[in-house]
C-alpha positions as CSV (number, residue, x, y, z in Angstrom):
1,M,180.4,67.4,142.3
2,S,180.5,63.7,141.3
3,V,177.8,62.0,139.3
4,Y,176.6,60.0,142.3
5,S,176.5,63.2,144.5
6,Q,174.5,64.9,141.7
7,Q,172.0,62.0,141.5
8,A,171.5,62.0,145.3
9,S,171.1,65.8,145.3
10,N,168.4,65.7,142.5
11,V,166.4,63.1,144.4
12,R,166.5,65.3,147.6
13,R,165.6,68.4,145.7
14,T,162.6,66.6,144.1
15,W,161.2,65.6,147.4
16,F,161.8,69.2,148.7
17,L,159.9,70.5,145.6
18,M,157.0,68.2,146.2
19,I,156.7,69.3,149.9
20,I,156.8,73.0,148.9
21,F,154.3,72.3,146.2
22,V,151.8,70.5,148.5
23,S,152.2,73.3,151.1
24,L,151.7,76.1,148.5
25,I,148.6,74.6,146.9
26,S,147.1,73.7,150.2
27,G,147.7,77.2,151.5
28,L,146.1,78.7,148.4
29,F,143.0,76.5,148.9
30,Y,142.9,77.4,152.6
31,A,142.8,81.1,151.7
32,L,140.1,80.4,149.1
33,A,138.1,78.4,151.7
34,T,138.3,81.3,154.1
35,V,137.2,83.8,151.5
36,L,134.3,81.7,150.3
37,K,133.5,80.2,153.7
38,Q,133.7,76.7,152.3
39,P,136.0,74.6,154.6
40,S,135.7,71.6,152.4
41,L,137.9,73.4,149.8
42,I,140.9,72.8,152.1
43,F,140.6,69.1,151.5
44,V,140.1,69.7,147.8
45,G,143.4,71.5,147.7
46,L,145.2,68.8,149.6
47,A,143.8,66.1,147.3
48,I,144.8,68.1,144.2
49,S,148.4,68.7,145.3
50,I,149.1,65.2,146.5
51,G,147.3,63.7,143.4
52,Q,149.3,65.8,141.0
53,S,152.5,65.0,142.7
54,F,151.7,61.3,142.3
55,V,150.8,61.9,138.6
56,G,153.9,63.8,138.0
57,Y,156.2,61.2,139.5
58,F,154.6,58.1,137.9
59,F,153.1,59.5,134.6
60,G,155.0,62.7,133.9
61,E,157.2,61.0,131.4
62,G,154.3,60.0,129.2
63,I,152.7,63.5,129.6
64,A,155.9,65.2,128.5
65,I,156.3,63.0,125.4
66,S,152.6,63.5,124.5
67,M,152.9,67.3,124.8
68,A,155.9,67.2,122.4
69,G,154.0,65.0,119.9
70,G,156.6,62.3,120.1
71,Q,156.3,59.0,118.1
72,E,158.2,56.0,119.3
73,I,160.8,54.5,117.0
74,T,162.4,51.1,116.9
75,E,165.6,49.7,115.4
76,A,163.7,48.6,112.3
77,S,162.0,51.9,111.7
78,N,165.0,54.2,112.4
79,P,168.2,52.1,112.7
80,Q,170.6,55.1,112.6
81,I,169.1,56.9,115.6
82,Y,168.4,53.7,117.5
83,N,171.9,52.4,117.1
84,L,173.4,55.7,118.3
85,V,171.2,55.6,121.4
86,E,172.0,52.0,122.0
87,N,175.8,52.4,121.7
88,L,175.9,55.5,123.9
89,S,173.6,53.9,126.5
90,R,176.0,51.0,126.8
91,T,179.0,53.4,127.1
92,G,177.2,55.4,129.8
93,G,176.2,52.2,131.7
94,I,172.4,52.8,131.6
95,P,169.5,50.9,130.1
96,I,168.4,51.9,126.6
97,P,165.6,54.4,127.1
98,K,162.5,54.6,124.9
99,I,163.2,56.7,121.8
100,F,160.8,59.1,120.3
101,V,160.9,61.5,117.3
102,S,158.6,64.5,117.2
103,P,157.6,65.9,113.8
104,D,158.3,69.4,115.3
105,P,160.5,71.3,112.7
106,S,162.4,73.1,115.4
107,A,165.9,71.9,116.2
108,N,165.7,70.6,119.8
109,A,165.7,67.5,122.0
110,F,164.9,66.4,125.6
111,A,164.9,63.5,128.0
112,C,162.4,62.7,130.7
113,G,161.5,60.0,133.2
114,R,161.8,59.3,136.9
115,D,164.9,57.1,136.8
116,P,167.2,55.3,134.2
117,K,164.8,52.3,134.1
118,H,161.8,54.5,133.3
119,A,163.2,57.1,130.9
120,S,162.7,58.4,127.4
121,I,164.4,60.7,125.0
122,C,162.7,62.7,122.2
123,L,164.4,64.3,119.2
124,N,162.6,66.8,117.0
125,Q,162.7,66.1,113.3
126,G,164.1,69.6,112.9
127,L,167.2,68.6,114.8
128,I,167.7,65.4,112.8
129,D,167.4,67.4,109.6
130,L,169.8,70.1,110.7
131,L,172.7,68.2,112.3
132,D,175.2,65.7,111.0
133,K,175.8,62.3,112.6
134,N,178.6,63.5,115.0
135,Q,176.5,66.4,116.2
136,I,173.4,64.2,116.7
137,E,175.6,61.8,118.7
138,G,176.6,64.7,120.9
139,V,173.0,65.7,121.5
140,I,171.9,62.2,122.3
141,A,174.9,61.8,124.7
142,H,173.8,65.0,126.4
143,E,170.3,63.7,126.9
144,L,171.4,60.3,128.1
145,S,173.6,62.2,130.6
146,H,170.5,63.8,132.1
147,I,169.1,60.3,132.5
148,K,172.3,59.0,134.0
149,N,172.6,62.0,136.4
150,R,168.9,61.6,137.5
151,D,168.2,65.2,136.2
152,T,165.1,63.9,134.5
153,L,163.4,63.2,137.7
154,I,163.3,66.8,138.9
155,M,162.8,68.1,135.3
156,T,159.7,66.0,134.9
157,M,158.2,67.0,138.2
158,V,158.8,70.7,137.5
159,A,156.9,70.6,134.3
160,I,153.8,69.0,135.9
161,L,153.8,71.0,139.1
162,A,154.4,74.4,137.5
163,G,151.4,73.9,135.3
164,V,149.2,73.0,138.2
165,I,150.1,76.2,140.0
166,T,148.9,78.3,137.1
167,F,145.7,76.3,136.9
168,V,145.0,76.6,140.6
169,T,145.5,80.4,140.7
170,D,143.1,80.8,137.7
171,F,140.6,78.5,139.4
172,G,140.9,80.5,142.6
173,F,140.2,83.8,141.0
174,R,137.1,82.5,139.1
175,A,135.8,80.9,142.3
176,I,136.0,84.1,144.4
177,M,134.5,86.2,141.7
178,W,131.5,83.9,141.0
179,G,131.4,81.6,144.0
180,G,130.0,82.0,147.5
181,D,126.6,82.4,149.0
182,D,126.1,86.2,148.8
183,N,127.6,89.4,147.7
184,D,129.3,89.9,151.1
185,N,132.0,87.7,149.9
186,K,132.9,90.2,147.2
187,S,134.7,92.5,149.7
188,P,138.0,94.3,149.0
189,L,139.6,91.1,150.3
190,V,138.6,89.5,147.0
191,F,140.8,92.0,145.1
192,V,143.6,91.7,147.5
193,F,143.5,87.9,147.1
194,Y,143.5,88.3,143.4
195,I,146.5,90.6,143.5
196,I,148.4,88.0,145.6
197,L,147.5,85.2,143.2
198,S,148.6,87.3,140.2
199,I,151.9,88.0,141.8
200,L,152.4,84.5,143.3
201,A,151.7,82.4,140.2
202,P,154.5,83.6,137.9
203,I,157.0,83.9,140.8
204,A,156.3,80.4,142.0
205,A,156.5,79.0,138.5
206,S,159.8,80.8,137.9
207,L,161.3,79.7,141.2
208,I,160.4,76.1,140.5
209,A,161.9,76.3,137.1
210,M,165.0,78.0,138.4
211,S,165.4,75.3,141.1
212,V,166.5,73.1,138.2
213,S,170.0,74.6,138.3
214,R,171.8,75.7,135.1
215,E,174.7,73.6,136.5
216,R,172.9,70.5,135.4
217,E,173.4,71.6,131.7
218,F,177.2,72.0,132.3
219,L,177.4,68.6,134.0
220,A,175.4,66.9,131.2
221,D,177.6,68.5,128.6
222,A,180.7,67.3,130.4
223,T,179.3,63.8,130.9
224,A,178.3,63.6,127.2
225,V,181.9,64.3,126.1
226,T,183.1,61.4,128.3
227,M,180.7,59.2,126.3
228,T,181.6,60.4,122.8
229,R,185.2,61.5,123.4
230,Y,184.6,64.1,120.8
231,P,183.8,67.6,122.3
232,E,183.6,69.2,118.8
233,G,180.5,67.3,118.0
234,L,178.5,68.7,120.9
235,I,180.0,72.2,120.5
236,T,179.0,72.6,116.9
237,A,175.6,71.1,117.6
238,L,174.9,73.6,120.4
239,E,176.0,76.5,118.2
240,K,173.5,75.4,115.5
241,L,170.7,74.8,118.0
242,Y,171.0,78.1,119.8
243,I,170.8,80.1,116.5
244,S,168.2,78.0,114.8
245,P,165.3,80.4,113.8
246,V,162.6,77.8,113.6
247,P,160.0,78.2,116.4
248,T,158.7,75.1,118.2
249,E,155.2,73.9,117.5
250,H,154.9,72.5,121.0
251,Y,156.0,75.5,123.1
252,S,155.1,75.6,126.8
253,A,156.7,77.8,129.4
254,S,156.5,74.9,131.9
255,T,158.7,72.7,129.7
256,N,161.5,75.1,128.7
257,H,163.9,73.4,131.1
258,F,163.5,70.0,129.4
259,Y,165.3,71.0,126.2
260,I,169.0,71.0,125.3
261,A,168.6,74.5,124.0
262,P,166.1,77.3,124.9
263,P,163.0,76.8,122.8
264,K,161.8,79.7,120.7
265,Q,158.2,80.8,121.1
266,S,155.9,81.2,118.1
267,F,156.9,84.8,117.7
268,G,160.5,83.9,117.6
269,A,161.7,85.2,121.0
270,N,164.7,83.5,122.5
271,I,164.1,82.4,126.1
272,Q,167.1,84.0,127.8
273,G,167.8,86.3,130.7
274,W,167.7,86.1,134.4
275,F,165.0,83.5,134.5
276,S,166.4,81.2,131.8
277,T,167.0,77.6,132.8
278,H,169.8,77.4,130.3
279,P,173.3,78.9,130.5
280,K,174.5,81.2,127.7
281,I,175.8,79.4,124.6
282,E,179.2,81.1,125.1
283,E,179.5,79.7,128.6
284,R,178.7,76.2,127.5
285,V,181.1,76.2,124.5
286,E,183.9,77.7,126.6
287,A,183.5,75.0,129.2
288,L,183.5,72.3,126.6
289,R,186.6,73.7,124.8
290,K,188.5,73.7,128.1
291,M,188.0,69.9,128.2
């Protein structure tokens, strides 16, 4: 798939996700309105779903950076990182994004934003401390590739929408347990509804995250190499990032897919398996070595 085809595909998939999200949240509030006999909740659900889609599209970039604890840098404050980003952006033919550094000691990085003109990259301090210049260049090129390929649009929306789904299911359970006019509402239907919510929430969040295909990581790796013309830099960077034992201080399941390598939770578990948004390190390295 060409870069332009990938960009168009990501835009289409983002709109599809937003439609599914609005339908899902509206459906949950419709069920809640039926149980509590409060028809007005239907409009509340519609307003929340549309409102959060709007927030995710226009303000998701800032939210993601804030969650990571990123602090913006300039050429004067950090010339080495700034110049790497500037040179690679010109090579990739995209505007220079805003550049942030998070004090997080874990070795990781991500990009976000709805398009190349409204994009940011964030490097954890742990990554800067761990990698050498060629490896940092490879990571930055990878993140700029996500911006160039329009991956960041769908990545940013997923982070916002997945979090809202979890909030709504929790809100729904509390409402049916303590809301309503009388005890008749606390029928066995309440428990059935709760079971549905409990099952639906993690499945919906996982499916949304998995909709951000692992193929985007392979494409970003390949695009990064065309920028740096030095595959070994990114290869050795990935090998270090995947085995780094330092847990992230800003872990959130809804933002796993943002990072170049799977983040580690506070108890050190590596986010891998069927529902991982990242390919295995062996697969990424093999693909790069073939280049």
